[in-house]
All heavy atoms as a GROMACS GRO file, in nm:
protein
  642
    1MET      N    1   4.387   7.470  15.068
    1MET     CA    2   4.446   7.500  14.940
    1MET      C    3   4.426   7.381  14.846
    1MET      O    4   4.450   7.267  14.884
    1MET     CB    5   4.596   7.525  14.954
    1MET     CG    6   4.635   7.646  15.037
    1MET     SD    7   4.616   7.797  14.944
    1MET     CE    8   4.523   7.893  15.060
    2ASP      N    9   4.385   7.410  14.726
    2ASP     CA   10   4.364   7.308  14.624
    2ASP      C   11   4.491   7.297  14.540
    2ASP      O   12   4.533   7.394  14.475
    2ASP     CB   13   4.245   7.348  14.537
    2ASP     CG   14   4.205   7.243  14.435
    2ASP    OD1   15   4.290   7.160  14.397
    2ASP    OD2   16   4.088   7.244  14.394
    3ILE      N   17   4.553   7.181  14.541
    3ILE     CA   18   4.679   7.160  14.470
    3ILE      C   19   4.664   7.185  14.320
    3ILE      O   20   4.757   7.231  14.254
    3ILE     CB   21   4.735   7.019  14.499
    3ILE    CG1   22   4.883   7.012  14.461
    3ILE    CG2   23   4.658   6.912  14.426
    3ILE    CD1   24   4.970   7.092  14.550
    4ARG      N   25   4.546   7.160  14.265
    4ARG     CA   26   4.523   7.186  14.122
    4ARG      C   27   4.535   7.335  14.092
    4ARG      O   28   4.588   7.373  13.987
    4ARG     CB   29   4.388   7.132  14.079
    4ARG     CG   30   4.378   6.979  14.089
    4ARG     CD   31   4.238   6.933  14.074
    4ARG     NE   32   4.160   6.984  14.187
    4ARG     CZ   33   4.035   6.951  14.215
    4ARG    NH1   34   3.970   6.869  14.137
    4ARG    NH2   35   3.974   7.000  14.320
    5VAL      N   36   4.485   7.417  14.181
    5VAL     CA   37   4.495   7.563  14.163
    5VAL      C   38   4.641   7.606  14.174
    5VAL      O   39   4.689   7.687  14.095
    5VAL     CB   40   4.407   7.638  14.265
    5VAL    CG1   41   4.429   7.788  14.256
    5VAL    CG2   42   4.260   7.605  14.244
    6ILE      N   43   4.714   7.550  14.270
    6ILE     CA   44   4.855   7.583  14.286
    6ILE      C   45   4.934   7.545  14.161
    6ILE      O   46   5.018   7.623  14.114
    6ILE     CB   47   4.914   7.517  14.413
    6ILE    CG1   48   4.851   7.581  14.537
    6ILE    CG2   49   5.066   7.530  14.416
    6ILE    CD1   50   4.886   7.513  14.667
    7LYS      N   51   4.908   7.428  14.106
    7LYS     CA   52   4.978   7.386  13.984
    7LYS      C   53   4.950   7.479  13.868
    7LYS      O   54   5.041   7.519  13.794
    7LYS     CB   55   4.938   7.243  13.946
    7LYS     CG   56   4.999   7.137  14.033
    7LYS     CD   57   4.953   7.000  13.986
    7LYS     CE   58   5.023   6.889  14.058
    7LYS     NZ   59   4.983   6.755  14.009
    8LYS      N   60   4.824   7.515  13.849
    8LYS     CA   61   4.787   7.605  13.738
    8LYS      C   62   4.847   7.744  13.761
    8LYS      O   63   4.901   7.804  13.668
    8LYS     CB   64   4.635   7.612  13.725
    8LYS     CG   65   4.591   7.692  13.604
    8LYS     CD   66   4.444   7.677  13.577
    8LYS     CE   67   4.406   7.754  13.450
    8LYS     NZ   68   4.265   7.743  13.420
    9LEU      N   69   4.840   7.791  13.885
    9LEU     CA   70   4.897   7.922  13.919
    9LEU      C   71   5.047   7.921  13.894
    9LEU      O   72   5.102   8.015  13.837
    9LEU     CB   73   4.864   7.956  14.064
    9LEU     CG   74   4.915   8.088  14.119
    9LEU    CD1   75   4.873   8.205  14.031
    9LEU    CD2   76   4.866   8.107  14.262
   10HIS      N   77   5.113   7.816  13.933
   10HIS     CA   78   5.257   7.803  13.911
   10HIS      C   79   5.291   7.813  13.762
   10HIS      O   80   5.384   7.885  13.724
   10HIS     CB   81   5.307   7.669  13.968
   10HIS     CG   82   5.445   7.632  13.925
   10HIS    ND1   83   5.557   7.701  13.966
   10HIS    CD2   84   5.489   7.534  13.842
   10HIS    CE1   85   5.663   7.646  13.911
   10HIS    NE2   86   5.624   7.544  13.835
   11GLU      N   87   5.218   7.742  13.678
   11GLU     CA   88   5.243   7.747  13.534
   11GLU      C   89   5.222   7.887  13.478
   11GLU      O   90   5.302   7.934  13.396
   11GLU     CB   91   5.155   7.646  13.459
   11GLU     CG   92   5.200   7.503  13.476
   11GLU     CD   93   5.343   7.478  13.430
   11GLU    OE1   94   5.381   7.526  13.321
   11GLU    OE2   95   5.417   7.411  13.504
   12LEU      N   96   5.117   7.954  13.522
   12LEU     CA   97   5.092   8.090  13.475
   12LEU      C   98   5.202   8.186  13.521
   12LEU      O   99   5.246   8.272  13.444
   12LEU     CB  100   4.954   8.139  13.524
   12LEU     CG  101   4.834   8.071  13.459
   12LEU    CD1  102   4.706   8.105  13.536
   12LEU    CD2  103   4.821   8.111  13.314
   13ILE      N  104   5.246   8.171  13.645
   13ILE     CA  105   5.353   8.257  13.696
   13ILE      C  106   5.483   8.228  13.621
   13ILE      O  107   5.554   8.320  13.580
   13ILE     CB  108   5.373   8.237  13.848
   13ILE    CG1  109   5.250   8.286  13.925
   13ILE    CG2  110   5.498   8.311  13.895
   13ILE    CD1  111   5.251   8.251  14.073
   14LYS      N  112   5.515   8.101  13.604
   14LYS     CA  113   5.638   8.061  13.537
   14LYS      C  114   5.645   8.120  13.396
   14LYS      O  115   5.751   8.161  13.350
   14LYS     CB  116   5.644   7.908  13.531
   14LYS     CG  117   5.779   7.854  13.491
   14LYS     CD  118   5.790   7.707  13.520
   14LYS     CE  119   5.717   7.628  13.414
   14LYS     NZ  120   5.746   7.483  13.421
   15ASN      N  121   5.533   8.127  13.329
   15ASN     CA  122   5.526   8.180  13.192
   15ASN      C  123   5.493   8.329  13.187
   15ASN      O  124   5.474   8.384  13.078
   15ASN     CB  125   5.426   8.100  13.110
   15ASN     CG  126   5.470   7.957  13.092
   15ASN    OD1  127   5.584   7.931  13.054
   15ASN    ND2  128   5.383   7.862  13.121
   16GLU      N  129   5.483   8.391  13.305
   16GLU     CA  130   5.449   8.533  13.318
   16GLU      C  131   5.324   8.569  13.240
   16GLU      O  132   5.318   8.665  13.166
   16GLU     CB  133   5.569   8.620  13.276
   16GLU     CG  134   5.690   8.601  13.364
   16GLU     CD  135   5.809   8.685  13.326
   16GLU    OE1  136   5.795   8.782  13.248
   16GLU    OE2  137   5.918   8.655  13.377
   17ARG      N  138   5.219   8.486  13.260
   17ARG     CA  139   5.093   8.503  13.188
   17ARG      C  140   4.974   8.511  13.283
   17ARG      O  141   4.864   8.472  13.248
   17ARG     CB  142   5.074   8.390  13.087
   17ARG     CG  143   5.194   8.381  12.994
   17ARG     CD  144   5.178   8.324  12.859
   17ARG     NE  145   5.050   8.324  12.797
   17ARG     CZ  146   5.010   8.414  12.706
   17ARG    NH1  147   5.088   8.512  12.671
   17ARG    NH2  148   4.892   8.404  12.651
   18THR      N  149   4.998   8.561  13.404
   18THR     CA  150   4.888   8.567  13.501
   18THR      C  151   4.791   8.681  13.472
   18THR      O  152   4.673   8.669  13.497
   18THR     CB  153   4.940   8.586  13.645
   18THR    OG1  154   5.003   8.713  13.657
   18THR    CG2  155   5.034   8.474  13.685
   19GLY      N  156   4.845   8.792  13.422
   19GLY     CA  157   4.765   8.914  13.414
   19GLY      C  158   4.751   8.970  13.554
   19GLY      O  159   4.802   8.911  13.651
   20PRO      N  160   4.684   9.082  13.568
   20PRO     CA  161   4.662   9.137  13.701
   20PRO      C  162   4.565   9.049  13.781
   20PRO      O  163   4.495   8.964  13.723
   20PRO     CB  164   4.602   9.275  13.673
   20PRO     CG  165   4.548   9.269  13.536
   20PRO     CD  166   4.629   9.165  13.462
   21PRO      N  167   4.558   9.067  13.912
   21PRO     CA  168   4.472   8.981  13.995
   21PRO      C  169   4.327   8.970  13.949
   21PRO      O  170   4.269   8.862  13.957
   21PRO     CB  171   4.482   9.045  14.134
   21PRO     CG  172   4.618   9.108  14.134
   21PRO     CD  173   4.637   9.158  13.994
   22LYS      N  174   4.271   9.077  13.896
   22LYS     CA  175   4.132   9.071  13.849
   22LYS      C  176   4.115   8.976  13.731
   22LYS      O  177   4.010   8.914  13.716
   22LYS     CB  178   4.081   9.210  13.812
   22LYS     CG  179   4.056   9.296  13.932
   22LYS     CD  180   3.996   9.429  13.897
   22LYS     CE  181   3.988   9.511  14.023
   22LYS     NZ  182   3.874   9.592  14.036
   23GLU      N  183   4.216   8.964  13.646
   23GLU     CA  184   4.212   8.867  13.535
   23GLU      C  185   4.249   8.728  13.583
   23GLU      O  186   4.192   8.628  13.538
   23GLU     CB  187   4.308   8.910  13.424
   23GLU     CG  188   4.266   9.032  13.347
   23GLU     CD  189   4.367   9.072  13.241
   23GLU    OE1  190   4.447   8.986  13.198
   23GLU    OE2  191   4.366   9.189  13.202
   24LEU      N  192   4.345   8.721  13.673
   24LEU     CA  193   4.392   8.593  13.723
   24LEU      C  194   4.281   8.516  13.794
   24LEU      O  195   4.270   8.394  13.777
   24LEU     CB  196   4.511   8.613  13.818
   24LEU     CG  197   4.576   8.488  13.876
   24LEU    CD1  198   4.619   8.391  13.767
   24LEU    CD2  199   4.693   8.527  13.964
   25CYS      N  200   4.198   8.585  13.868
   25CYS     CA  201   4.089   8.516  13.939
   25CYS      C  202   3.993   8.450  13.840
   25CYS      O  203   3.943   8.340  13.865
   25CYS     CB  204   4.017   8.608  14.035
   25CYS     SG  205   3.917   8.738  13.963
   26ILE      N  206   3.972   8.510  13.725
   26ILE     CA  207   3.886   8.452  13.622
   26ILE      C  208   3.954   8.328  13.561
   26ILE      O  209   3.889   8.225  13.543
   26ILE     CB  210   3.852   8.557  13.514
   26ILE    CG1  211   3.767   8.668  13.576
   26ILE    CG2  212   3.782   8.493  13.395
   26ILE    CD1  213   3.753   8.792  13.490
   27LYS      N  214   4.084   8.339  13.533
   27LYS     CA  215   4.158   8.226  13.476
   27LYS      C  216   4.156   8.105  13.569
   27LYS      O  217   4.152   7.991  13.523
   27LYS     CB  218   4.303   8.265  13.449
   27LYS     CG  219   4.320   8.362  13.335
   27LYS     CD  220   4.465   8.401  13.317
   27LYS     CE  221   4.479   8.504  13.207
   27LYS     NZ  222   4.619   8.543  13.186
   28LEU      N  223   4.160   8.131  13.700
   28LEU     CA  224   4.165   8.023  13.798
   28LEU      C  225   4.027   7.981  13.848
   28LEU      O  226   4.014   7.878  13.914
   28LEU     CB  227   4.252   8.064  13.917
   28LEU     CG  228   4.400   8.089  13.887
   28LEU    CD1  229   4.470   8.144  14.010
   28LEU    CD2  230   4.466   7.962  13.837
   29GLY      N  231   3.925   8.061  13.820
   29GLY     CA  232   3.790   8.030  13.866
   29GLY      C  233   3.772   8.046  14.016
   29GLY      O  234   3.697   7.971  14.080
   30ILE      N  235   3.843   8.145  14.073
   30ILE     CA  236   3.834   8.173  14.216
   30ILE      C  237   3.817   8.324  14.234
   30ILE      O  238   3.831   8.400  14.138
   30ILE     CB  239   3.959   8.123  14.292
   30ILE    CG1  240   4.087   8.185  14.235
   30ILE    CG2  241   3.967   7.970  14.287
   30ILE    CD1  242   4.216   8.144  14.306
   31SER      N  243   3.789   8.367  14.356
   31SER     CA  244   3.772   8.510  14.381
   31SER      C  245   3.907   8.580  14.384
   31SER      O  246   4.012   8.517  14.403
   31SER     CB  247   3.700   8.532  14.515
   31SER     OG  248   3.787   8.500  14.622
   32GLU      N  249   3.904   8.711  14.368
   32GLU     CA  250   4.027   8.789  14.372
   32GLU      C  251   4.094   8.777  14.509
   32GLU      O  252   4.216   8.764  14.519
   32GLU     CB  253   3.998   8.936  14.340
   32GLU     CG  254   4.122   9.018  14.322
   32GLU     CD  255   4.093   9.160  14.275
   32GLU    OE1  256   3.981   9.190  14.230
   32GLU    OE2  257   4.186   9.242  14.283
   33ARG      N  258   4.015   8.779  14.615
   33ARG     CA  259   4.068   8.762  14.751
   33ARG      C  260   4.140   8.627  14.764
   33ARG      O  261   4.246   8.617  14.825
   33ARG     CB  262   3.953   8.771  14.853
   33ARG     CG  263   3.993   8.748  14.997
   33ARG     CD  264   4.064   8.867  15.058
   33ARG     NE  265   4.207   8.840  15.052
   33ARG     CZ  266   4.304   8.930  15.061
   33ARG    NH1  267   4.278   9.055  15.078
   33ARG    NH2  268   4.429   8.899  15.055
   34THR      N  269   4.083   8.523  14.704
   34THR     CA  270   4.143   8.390  14.710
   34THR      C  271   4.274   8.386  14.632
   34THR      O  272   4.368   8.317  14.672
   34THR     CB  273   4.044   8.283  14.661
   34THR    OG1  274   3.926   8.291  14.742
   34THR    CG2  275   4.101   8.143  14.672
   35VAL      N  276   4.284   8.462  14.523
   35VAL     CA  277   4.410   8.472  14.449
   35VAL      C  278   4.518   8.524  14.544
   35VAL      O  279   4.627   8.467  14.551
   35VAL     CB  280   4.397   8.567  14.327
   35VAL    CG1  281   4.534   8.608  14.275
   35VAL    CG2  282   4.317   8.501  14.216
   36TYR      N  283   4.488   8.630  14.616
   36TYR     CA  284   4.586   8.685  14.711
   36TYR      C  285   4.622   8.583  14.818
   36TYR      O  286   4.738   8.574  14.859
   36TYR     CB  287   4.532   8.813  14.775
   36TYR     CG  288   4.523   8.929  14.679
   36TYR    CD1  289   4.400   8.985  14.647
   36TYR    CD2  290   4.638   8.983  14.620
   36TYR    CE1  291   4.391   9.092  14.559
   36TYR    CE2  292   4.628   9.090  14.532
   36TYR     CZ  293   4.505   9.144  14.503
   36TYR     OH  294   4.496   9.250  14.416
   37ASN      N  295   4.526   8.505  14.862
   37ASN     CA  296   4.553   8.401  14.962
   37ASN      C  297   4.648   8.294  14.907
   37ASN      O  298   4.739   8.249  14.978
   37ASN     CB  299   4.424   8.337  15.012
   37ASN     CG  300   4.341   8.430  15.097
   37ASN    OD1  301   4.390   8.530  15.150
   37ASN    ND2  302   4.213   8.402  15.109
   38TYR      N  303   4.625   8.251  14.783
   38TYR     CA  304   4.714   8.152  14.721
   38TYR      C  305   4.855   8.207  14.702
   38TYR      O  306   4.954   8.139  14.730
   38TYR     CB  307   4.658   8.103  14.587
   38TYR     CG  308   4.566   7.986  14.600
   38TYR    CD1  309   4.428   8.005  14.606
   38TYR    CD2  310   4.614   7.856  14.607
   38TYR    CE1  311   4.341   7.897  14.620
   38TYR    CE2  312   4.528   7.748  14.620
   38TYR     CZ  313   4.392   7.769  14.627
   38TYR     OH  314   4.307   7.662  14.640
   39ILE      N  315   4.866   8.330  14.654
   39ILE     CA  316   4.997   8.393  14.636
   39ILE      C  317   5.069   8.401  14.770
   39ILE      O  318   5.187   8.367  14.782
   39ILE     CB  319   4.984   8.533  14.572
   39ILE    CG1  320   4.925   8.526  14.431
   39ILE    CG2  321   5.118   8.607  14.574
   39ILE    CD1  322   5.014   8.463  14.327
   40SER      N  323   4.998   8.444  14.873
   40SER     CA  324   5.055   8.454  15.007
   40SER      C  325   5.100   8.317  15.058
   40SER      O  326   5.210   8.303  15.113
   40SER     CB  327   4.953   8.515  15.103
   40SER     OG  328   5.005   8.520  15.233
   41PHE      N  329   5.018   8.215  15.039
   41PHE     CA  330   5.053   8.080  15.080
   41PHE      C  331   5.180   8.033  15.009
   41PHE      O  332   5.272   7.979  15.072
   41PHE     CB  333   4.937   7.984  15.051
   41PHE     CG  334   4.972   7.840  15.076
   41PHE    CD1  335   4.967   7.788  15.204
   41PHE    CD2  336   5.009   7.756  14.972
   41PHE    CE1  337   5.000   7.655  15.229
   41PHE    CE2  338   5.042   7.623  14.995
   41PHE     CZ  339   5.038   7.573  15.124
   42MET      N  340   5.185   8.054  14.878
   42MET     CA  341   5.301   8.009  14.802
   42MET      C  342   5.428   8.083  14.846
   42MET      O  343   5.535   8.023  14.858
   42MET     CB  344   5.277   8.025  14.652
   42MET     CG  345   5.174   7.927  14.598
   42MET     SD  346   5.132   7.953  14.425
   42MET     CE  347   5.283   7.896  14.344
   43ARG      N  348   5.416   8.212  14.874
   43ARG     CA  349   5.531   8.290  14.920
   43ARG      C  350   5.576   8.245  15.060
   43ARG      O  351   5.695   8.222  15.083
   43ARG     CB  352   5.497   8.438  14.925
   43ARG     CG  353   5.497   8.508  14.793
   43ARG     CD  354   5.457   8.653  14.810
   43ARG     NE  355   5.463   8.727  14.686
   43ARG     CZ  356   5.385   8.831  14.659
   43ARG    NH1  357   5.297   8.874  14.747
   43ARG    NH2  358   5.397   8.894  14.543
   44ASN      N  359   5.481   8.237  15.151
   44ASN     CA  360   5.514   8.214  15.292
   44ASN      C  361   5.538   8.068  15.328
   44ASN      O  362   5.626   8.038  15.408
   44ASN     CB  363   5.405   8.272  15.382
   44ASN     CG  364   5.392   8.421  15.366
   44ASN    OD1  365   5.490   8.490  15.344
   44ASN    ND2  366   5.271   8.471  15.375
   45GLU      N  367   5.460   7.978  15.275
   45GLU     CA  368   5.470   7.836  15.312
   45GLU      C  369   5.560   7.756  15.219
   45GLU      O  370   5.626   7.662  15.262
   45GLU     CB  371   5.331   7.772  15.318
   45GLU     CG  372   5.236   7.839  15.416
   45GLU     CD  373   5.285   7.836  15.560
   45GLU    OE1  374   5.346   7.736  15.601
   45GLU    OE2  375   5.264   7.937  15.629
   46LEU      N  376   5.562   7.793  15.090
   46LEU     CA  377   5.643   7.720  14.993
   46LEU      C  378   5.770   7.796  14.956
   46LEU      O  379   5.848   7.749  14.875
   46LEU     CB  380   5.559   7.690  14.867
   46LEU     CG  381   5.432   7.608  14.889
   46LEU    CD1  382   5.357   7.591  14.758
   46LEU    CD2  383   5.464   7.474  14.952
   47ASN      N  384   5.785   7.915  15.013
   47ASN     CA  385   5.903   7.999  14.986
   47ASN      C  386   5.923   8.030  14.838
   47ASN      O  387   6.035   8.038  14.789
   47ASN     CB  388   6.029   7.936  15.045
   47ASN     CG  389   6.022   7.925  15.194
   47ASN    OD1  390   5.981   8.019  15.262
   47ASN    ND2  391   6.056   7.809  15.247
   48ALA      N  392   5.813   8.044  14.767
   48ALA     CA  393   5.820   8.077  14.624
   48ALA      C  394   5.857   8.225  14.607
   48ALA      O  395   5.794   8.311  14.669
   48ALA     CB  396   5.685   8.049  14.557
   49PRO      N  397   5.957   8.254  14.525
   49PRO     CA  398   6.002   8.393  14.506
   49PRO      C  399   5.913   8.470  14.408
   49PRO      O  400   5.956   8.513  14.301
   49PRO     CB  401   6.144   8.375  14.452
   49PRO     CG  402   6.135   8.247  14.374
   49PRO     CD  403   6.039   8.159  14.452
   50ILE      N  404   5.786   8.487  14.444
   50ILE     CA  405   5.688   8.550  14.356
   50ILE      C  406   5.692   8.701  14.370
   50ILE      O  407   5.688   8.754  14.481
   50ILE     CB  408   5.545   8.499  14.387
   50ILE    CG1  409   5.537   8.348  14.368
   50ILE    CG2  410   5.442   8.572  14.300
   50ILE    CD1  411   5.407   8.287  14.419
   51LYS      N  412   5.698   8.769  14.257
   51LYS     CA  413   5.693   8.915  14.250
   51LYS      C  414   5.582   8.953  14.152
   51LYS      O  415   5.538   8.872  14.072
   51LYS     CB  416   5.826   8.972  14.199
   51LYS     CG  417   5.945   8.939  14.284
   51LYS     CD  418   5.938   9.011  14.415
   51LYS     CE  419   6.062   8.981  14.498
   51LYS     NZ  420   6.054   9.037  14.629
   52PHE      N  421   5.540   9.079  14.158
   52PHE     CA  422   5.442   9.130  14.061
   52PHE      C  423   5.506   9.245  13.986
   52PHE      O  424   5.566   9.335  14.046
   52PHE     CB  425   5.313   9.177  14.128
   52PHE     CG  426   5.209   9.221  14.029
   52PHE    CD1  427   5.132   9.127  13.962
   52PHE    CD2  428   5.193   9.355  13.999
   52PHE    CE1  429   5.038   9.166  13.867
   52PHE    CE2  430   5.098   9.395  13.904
   52PHE     CZ  431   5.021   9.301  13.839
   53SER      N  432   5.492   9.243  13.855
   53SER     CA  433   5.541   9.351  13.770
   53SER      C  434   5.422   9.430  13.717
   53SER      O  435   5.340   9.375  13.642
   53SER     CB  436   5.622   9.294  13.653
   53SER     OG  437   5.648   9.397  13.558
   54GLY      N  438   5.413   9.555  13.756
   54GLY     CA  439   5.308   9.641  13.704
   54GLY      C  440   5.327   9.667  13.556
   54GLY      O  441   5.231   9.678  13.480
   55GLN      N  442   5.453   9.674  13.513
   55GLN     CA  443   5.484   9.698  13.372
   55GLN      C  444   5.438   9.582  13.285
   55GLN      O  445   5.380   9.602  13.179
   55GLN     CB  446   5.633   9.721  13.355
   55GLN     CG  447   5.674   9.764  13.217
   55GLN     CD  448   5.822   9.797  13.210
   55GLN    OE1  449   5.902   9.747  13.289
   55GLN    NE2  450   5.857   9.881  13.115
   56LYS      N  451   5.463   9.459  13.332
   56LYS     CA  452   5.420   9.340  13.257
   56LYS      C  453   5.277   9.302  13.290
   56LYS      O  454   5.218   9.219  13.223
   56LYS     CB  455   5.510   9.221  13.291
   56LYS     CG  456   5.652   9.235  13.247
   56LYS     CD  457   5.732   9.114  13.288
   56LYS     CE  458   5.878   9.129  13.256
   56LYS     NZ  459   5.956   9.012  13.300
   57ALA      N  460   5.223   9.359  13.397
   57ALA     CA  461   5.090   9.323  13.448
   57ALA      C  462   5.080   9.173  13.471
   57ALA      O  463   4.985   9.108  13.430
   57ALA     CB  464   4.980   9.373  13.355
   58SER      N  465   5.182   9.118  13.538
   58SER     CA  466   5.185   8.975  13.564
   58SER      C  467   5.271   8.945  13.686
   58SER      O  468   5.366   9.018  13.717
   58SER     CB  469   5.242   8.900  13.444
   58SER     OG  470   5.238   8.761  13.467
   59TYR      N  471   5.236   8.836  13.754
   59TYR     CA  472   5.325   8.782  13.856
   59TYR      C  473   5.437   8.708  13.783
   59TYR      O  474   5.420   8.661  13.672
   59TYR     CB  475   5.250   8.685  13.947
   59TYR     CG  476   5.155   8.754  14.042
   59TYR    CD1  477   5.020   8.764  14.011
   59TYR    CD2  478   5.199   8.808  14.162
   59TYR    CE1  479   4.932   8.828  14.098
   59TYR    CE2  480   5.113   8.872  14.249
   59TYR     CZ  481   4.979   8.881  14.217
   59TYR     OH  482   4.893   8.944  14.302
   60TRP      N  483   5.553   8.697  13.849
   60TRP     CA  484   5.667   8.627  13.792
   60TRP      C  485   5.753   8.575  13.906
   60TRP      O  486   5.739   8.619  14.020
   60TRP     CB  487   5.746   8.717  13.698
   60TRP     CG  488   5.800   8.842  13.763
   60TRP    CD1  489   5.729   8.954  13.798
   60TRP    CD2  490   5.934   8.866  13.804
   60TRP    NE1  491   5.811   9.046  13.857
   60TRP    CE2  492   5.938   8.995  13.862
   60TRP    CE3  493   6.052   8.794  13.797
   60TRP    CZ2  494   6.055   9.052  13.914
   60TRP    CZ3  495   6.167   8.850  13.847
   60TRP    CH2  496   6.168   8.977  13.904
   61TYR      N  497   5.842   8.480  13.874
   61TYR     CA  498   5.934   8.428  13.973
   61TYR      C  499   6.066   8.505  13.964
   61TYR      O  500   6.123   8.517  13.856
   61TYR     CB  501   5.961   8.278  13.952
   61TYR     CG  502   5.847   8.190  13.993
   61TYR    CD1  503   5.787   8.103  13.903
   61TYR    CD2  504   5.799   8.189  14.124
   61TYR    CE1  505   5.683   8.020  13.940
   61TYR    CE2  506   5.695   8.107  14.163
   61TYR     CZ  507   5.638   8.022  14.070
   61TYR     OH  508   5.534   7.940  14.108
   62GLU      N  509   6.113   8.551  14.078
   62GLU     CA  510   6.238   8.626  14.085
   62GLU      C  511   6.359   8.535  14.060
   62GLU      O  512   6.465   8.581  14.019
   62GLU     CB  513   6.249   8.691  14.223
   62GLU     CG  514   6.364   8.784  14.240
   62GLU     CD  515   6.359   8.855  14.373
   62GLU    OE1  516   6.322   8.794  14.474
   62GLU    OE2  517   6.393   8.974  14.374
   63ALA      N  518   6.343   8.407  14.087
   63ALA     CA  519   6.448   8.307  14.064
   63ALA      C  520   6.384   8.187  13.997
   63ALA      O  521   6.262   8.170  14.002
   63ALA     CB  522   6.512   8.266  14.196
   64ASN      N  523   6.467   8.102  13.936
   64ASN     CA  524   6.415   7.980  13.875
   64ASN      C  525   6.340   7.900  13.981
   64ASN      O  526   6.389   7.883  14.093
   64ASN     CB  527   6.530   7.899  13.816
   64ASN     CG  528   6.481   7.787  13.729
   64ASN    OD1  529   6.368   7.790  13.680
   64ASN    ND2  530   6.565   7.689  13.707
   65CYS      N  531   6.223   7.851  13.947
   65CYS     CA  532   6.137   7.788  14.047
   65CYS      C  533   6.058   7.675  13.983
   65CYS      O  534   5.993   7.695  13.882
   65CYS     CB  535   6.043   7.894  14.103
   65CYS     SG  536   5.942   7.839  14.237
   66GLU      N  537   6.064   7.557  14.043
   66GLU     CA  538   5.989   7.441  13.993
   66GLU      C  539   5.911   7.377  14.107
   66GLU      O  540   5.962   7.366  14.218
   66GLU     CB  541   6.083   7.337  13.932
   66GLU     CG  542   6.146   7.379  13.801
   66GLU     CD  543   6.045   7.405  13.692
   66GLU    OE1  544   5.944   7.333  13.683
   66GLU    OE2  545   6.067   7.500  13.614
   67LEU      N  546   5.791   7.334  14.078
   67LEU     CA  547   5.712   7.258  14.175
   67LEU      C  548   5.742   7.110  14.158
   67LEU      O  549   5.755   7.063  14.045
   67LEU     CB  550   5.562   7.279  14.151
   67LEU     CG  551   5.502   7.411  14.193
   67LEU    CD1  552   5.354   7.412  14.156
   67LEU    CD2  553   5.518   7.436  14.340
   68ARG      N  554   5.749   7.040  14.267
   68ARG     CA  555   5.767   6.895  14.259
   68ARG      C  556   5.667   6.830  14.354
   68ARG      O  557   5.662   6.862  14.472
   68ARG     CB  558   5.909   6.856  14.299
   68ARG     CG  559   5.933   6.706  14.278
   68ARG     CD  560   6.074   6.669  14.299
   68ARG     NE  561   6.102   6.660  14.441
   68ARG     CZ  562   6.222   6.653  14.494
   68ARG    NH1  563   6.328   6.657  14.417
   68ARG    NH2  564   6.237   6.644  14.624
   69PHE      N  565   5.588   6.740  14.299
   69PHE     CA  566   5.488   6.668  14.377
   69PHE      C  567   5.518   6.519  14.362
   69PHE      O  568   5.480   6.457  14.266
   69PHE     CB  569   5.347   6.699  14.328
   69PHE     CG  570   5.313   6.845  14.340
   69PHE    CD1  571   5.328   6.930  14.232
   69PHE    CD2  572   5.270   6.897  14.460
   69PHE    CE1  573   5.299   7.064  14.243
   69PHE    CE2  574   5.241   7.032  14.472
   69PHE     CZ  575   5.255   7.116  14.363
   70ASP      N  576   5.591   6.466  14.457
   70ASP     CA  577   5.631   6.326  14.446
   70ASP      C  578   5.555   6.234  14.540
   70ASP      O  579   5.588   6.118  14.555
   70ASP     CB  580   5.782   6.310  14.466
   70ASP     CG  581   5.828   6.358  14.603
   70ASP    OD1  582   5.745   6.384  14.691
   70ASP    OD2  583   5.950   6.369  14.620
   71GLY      N  584   5.454   6.286  14.606
   71GLY     CA  585   5.373   6.203  14.695
   71GLY      C  586   5.426   6.201  14.837
   71GLY      O  587   5.351   6.201  14.932
   72ALA      N  588   5.557   6.202  14.853
   72ALA     CA  589   5.614   6.200  14.986
   72ALA      C  590   5.622   6.340  15.045
   72ALA      O  591   5.582   6.364  15.157
   72ALA     CB  592   5.754   6.138  14.982
   73LYS      N  593   5.671   6.432  14.966
   73LYS     CA  594   5.684   6.570  15.013
   73LYS      C  595   5.665   6.663  14.895
   73LYS      O  596   5.734   6.651  14.795
   73LYS     CB  597   5.821   6.592  15.077
   73LYS     CG  598   5.837   6.731  15.131
   73LYS     CD  599   5.972   6.748  15.197
   73LYS     CE  600   5.984   6.891  15.248
   73LYS     NZ  601   6.114   6.917  15.304
   74ASP      N  602   5.571   6.753  14.906
   74ASP     CA  603   5.550   6.852  14.801
   74ASP      C  604   5.639   6.971  14.831
   74ASP      O  605   5.648   7.016  14.945
   74ASP     CB  606   5.403   6.898  14.798
   74ASP     CG  607   5.308   6.783  14.771
   74ASP    OD1  608   5.353   6.682  14.718
   74ASP    OD2  609   5.190   6.797  14.806
   75GLU      N  610   5.708   7.021  14.730
   75GLU     CA  611   5.796   7.133  14.753
   75GLU      C  612   5.818   7.214  14.627
   75GLU      O  613   5.789   7.168  14.518
   75GLU     CB  614   5.930   7.086  14.808
   75GLU     CG  615   6.004   6.991  14.714
   75GLU     CD  616   6.130   6.934  14.775
   75GLU    OE1  617   6.190   7.002  14.859
   75GLU    OE2  618   6.166   6.823  14.739
   76ILE      N  619   5.869   7.333  14.647
   76ILE     CA  620   5.912   7.416  14.535
   76ILE      C  621   6.063   7.411  14.533
   76ILE      O  622   6.129   7.430  14.635
   76ILE     CB  623   5.861   7.561  14.549
   76ILE    CG1  624   5.711   7.564  14.525
   76ILE    CG2  625   5.934   7.653  14.455
   76ILE    CD1  626   5.653   7.699  14.505
   77ILE      N  627   6.120   7.379  14.418
   77ILE     CA  628   6.264   7.373  14.400
   77ILE      C  629   6.310   7.505  14.341
   77ILE      O  630   6.263   7.546  14.236
   77ILE     CB  631   6.302   7.257  14.305
   77ILE    CG1  632   6.238   7.125  14.349
   77ILE    CG2  633   6.453   7.246  14.292
   77ILE    CD1  634   6.281   7.073  14.481
   78LEU      N  635   6.402   7.571  14.407
   78LEU     CA  636   6.456   7.698  14.356
   78LEU      C  637   6.586   7.671  14.285
   78LEU      O  638   6.660   7.587  14.317
   78LEU     CB  639   6.478   7.796  14.471
   78LEU     CG  640   6.355   7.831  14.552
   78LEU    CD1  641   6.393   7.919  14.668
   78LEU    CD2  642   6.251   7.900  14.466
   0.00000   0.00000   0.00000
């Protein structure tokens, strides 16, 4: 996993500006399959409360969520 992609993905999700996966992969410069892998990683390993809204056509956080990268431990703060 590339931390730069996670940071950019986090910002897009936080602002509900991801678009559907086919658009998101273009924004991130990765394949659509890789988008799903990053979303899965963030949900399962970082416990990020990521949901997808078909109405908004965007991923979003179900709860307030912040990434923190302090060098010692990377984590998502809910």
